[in-house]
C-alpha positions as CSV (number, residue, x, y, z in Angstrom):
1,M,-22.8,-69.6,273.4
2,T,-20.4,-67.3,271.5
3,T,-20.9,-63.6,272.1
4,L,-20.6,-61.8,268.8
5,P,-19.0,-58.3,268.6
6,Y,-21.0,-55.2,268.8
7,V,-21.8,-54.0,265.3
8,N,-22.4,-50.5,264.0
9,G,-24.2,-50.6,260.7
10,I,-26.0,-52.9,258.4
11,D,-22.9,-54.0,256.6
12,E,-21.2,-55.0,259.8
13,L,-24.3,-56.8,260.9
14,Y,-24.2,-59.1,257.8
15,K,-20.5,-59.6,258.1
16,A,-20.9,-60.7,261.8
17,I,-23.7,-63.1,260.8
18,G,-21.6,-64.4,257.9
19,Q,-18.6,-65.1,260.2
20,Q,-20.8,-67.1,262.5
21,V,-22.3,-69.1,259.6
22,R,-18.8,-69.9,258.3
23,A,-17.5,-70.8,261.7
24,R,-20.4,-73.2,262.4
25,R,-20.2,-74.7,258.9
26,E,-16.5,-75.4,259.3
27,K,-17.1,-76.9,262.7
28,H,-19.5,-79.3,261.1
29,E,-16.9,-80.0,258.4
30,L,-19.3,-79.0,255.6
31,T,-18.2,-77.4,252.4
32,Q,-20.0,-74.3,251.2
33,G,-21.5,-76.4,248.4
34,Q,-22.9,-79.0,250.8
35,L,-24.5,-76.5,253.1
36,A,-25.8,-74.5,250.2
37,A,-27.4,-77.6,248.6
38,R,-29.1,-78.5,251.9
39,V,-30.8,-75.1,252.2
40,G,-31.6,-74.5,248.6
41,L,-28.9,-71.9,247.7
42,Q,-26.2,-71.7,245.2
43,R,-22.7,-72.1,246.5
44,T,-21.8,-68.6,245.4
45,S,-24.8,-67.2,247.4
46,L,-23.6,-69.0,250.6
47,S,-20.0,-67.7,249.9
48,N,-21.4,-64.1,249.6
49,I,-23.5,-64.6,252.8
50,E,-20.4,-65.7,254.7
51,A,-18.5,-62.7,253.4
52,G,-21.3,-60.3,254.4
53,R,-21.9,-59.3,250.8
54,Q,-25.3,-60.8,250.4
55,K,-28.3,-60.1,252.5
56,M,-30.7,-62.9,253.3
57,L,-34.3,-63.4,254.2
58,V,-35.2,-64.6,257.7
59,D,-36.3,-68.0,256.4
60,T,-32.9,-68.5,254.8
61,L,-31.2,-67.7,258.2
62,V,-33.5,-70.1,260.0
63,S,-32.8,-72.9,257.4
64,I,-29.1,-72.4,257.6
65,A,-29.2,-72.4,261.4
66,A,-31.3,-75.6,261.4
67,E,-28.8,-77.4,259.1
68,L,-26.0,-76.3,261.5
69,G,-27.9,-77.5,264.5
70,V,-28.3,-74.1,266.2
71,K,-31.0,-71.6,266.8
72,A,-31.1,-68.7,264.3
73,S,-30.6,-66.3,267.2
74,S,-27.2,-67.8,267.9
75,L,-26.0,-66.5,264.6
76,L,-27.0,-62.9,265.4
77,P,-24.9,-60.4,267.3
78,Q,-25.8,-60.0,270.9
79,G,-26.9,-56.6,272.3
80,D,-27.8,-53.4,270.5
81,I,-27.3,-53.0,266.8
82,Q,-27.0,-49.4,265.6
83,T,-27.2,-48.4,262.0
84,T,-25.2,-45.6,260.4
85,R,-28.1,-44.6,258.1
86,P,-28.7,-40.8,258.1
87,L,-31.7,-39.6,260.0
88,S,-32.6,-36.9,257.6
89,L,-33.5,-36.7,253.9
90,S,-33.1,-33.8,251.6
91,V,-36.4,-32.5,250.4
92,P,-36.7,-32.9,246.6
93,D,-37.2,-29.7,244.6
94,H,-40.2,-31.0,242.7
95,L,-42.4,-31.2,245.9
96,D,-45.0,-28.5,246.5
97,E,-45.0,-26.5,249.7
98,D,-47.5,-28.8,251.5
99,E,-45.6,-32.0,250.5
100,A,-42.3,-30.5,251.6
101,R,-43.8,-29.5,255.0
102,F,-45.3,-33.0,255.5
103,L,-41.9,-34.6,254.7
104,S,-40.1,-32.3,257.1
105,G,-42.6,-33.2,259.8
106,V,-42.1,-36.9,259.2
107,Q,-38.3,-36.5,259.4
108,G,-38.7,-34.5,262.7
109,A,-40.9,-37.2,264.2
110,R,-38.4,-39.9,263.1
111,K,-35.5,-38.0,264.7
112,A,-37.4,-37.6,268.0
113,T,-38.2,-41.3,268.0
114,V,-34.6,-42.3,267.5
115,R,-33.4,-39.9,270.2
116,K,-35.9,-41.4,272.6
117,G,-34.4,-44.8,271.8
118,T,-37.6,-46.3,270.4
119,G,-36.8,-46.1,266.7
120,K,-34.5,-48.2,264.5
């Protein structure tokens, strides 16, 4: 099994998956068009998936893996995946005081969950 590199962020996650899809497709000597047709995609969609520019549904990942003769999990990076999404949001000006206080509480709970390592 190939160990994929640690990724930091959603974009890097999709690039790592795309690299694995491309490597496995080329190993099976399939063109993008051939693999795309087998899984019900347009060739351009598969090209974008391989480049990490297009996100895909889980069932698409499973279909691609099945056509390549591997488990879907083998196309995913191993280990922890961290995102670079911000943990806080700005409070919109149009909220009343109760709504703003509620949103701030949700953000605080989210930050605490992430610090404990239980959040995404």
